[in-house]
N, C-alpha and C positions, 0 to 999 in steps of 0.2 A: 505493499501499500504504500502510494507516494501521499507525505503530510502535505508537501507544497503543489499539490496538483491547480489549489486555485489562487493563484500568483499574476499578480496586477503588478503594471511598474505607472510610476507617476511623477514626473520632473526627477527621471534616472534614481527615484527607490522601488525600490521591491517590498509590496506589502503582501500578504497574505490574508485572502479574503474568510471571515470566519461568520457572516451573515450577511445576507441581502435581503431589503424588506424595503417595501412601499413605503414611498414620501407621506402618505396620502398619512400613516397611522402619526403622524408628528405635525400635523397642520392644526393651527387655529380657524376659530371661525372666519377671522379676516385672511384666509389662505397664506398668511408668514409661519414661520418653520419657529417651531416651541424648543428653542436649544437646551432650555434646561432638562425636558423630558429624553431630548436627545442623548443630552451629555450622559443622564442614568444610565439611560441601557443601555449605551457604549460602554459604561462600566461595568455597569451586570455581566455582560459578555463577555469581558477582558478584552477589548478591542481599546487602540490609542489611537485610531484615525479616521474620519469616515470621508469616503469620495461619493460623488456623487454619477449616477451612469443612468441618463433617462430618467424614469421615474420612480427611480429606485436608490437609498442610502447604501451604500458597500458598509458594513462595519469591520477594519483592517485590523490586523497587528504589523507593524515594520519589522520587517528581517532585516534584525543588523548584520552588518557587513563583517566578513572573516576578518581577522586581523593574526597575523602569521610573528609568532615570537621565535628571538633566536637566541 
């Protein structure tokens, strides 16, 4: 099983997609995004970054670059 099968790149940074969810779950009555609720959801899932793709939020975890120790 490949743990990194759901990898997306944004601004040359690799992210593992933890969850994809429709944006409408986080909209206020005036159609603005409720950032507080979104932030709590991201924290609950264990993500550290949110990307938007079409009508979905991608809750992601940053994949750290490898460091070589000599």
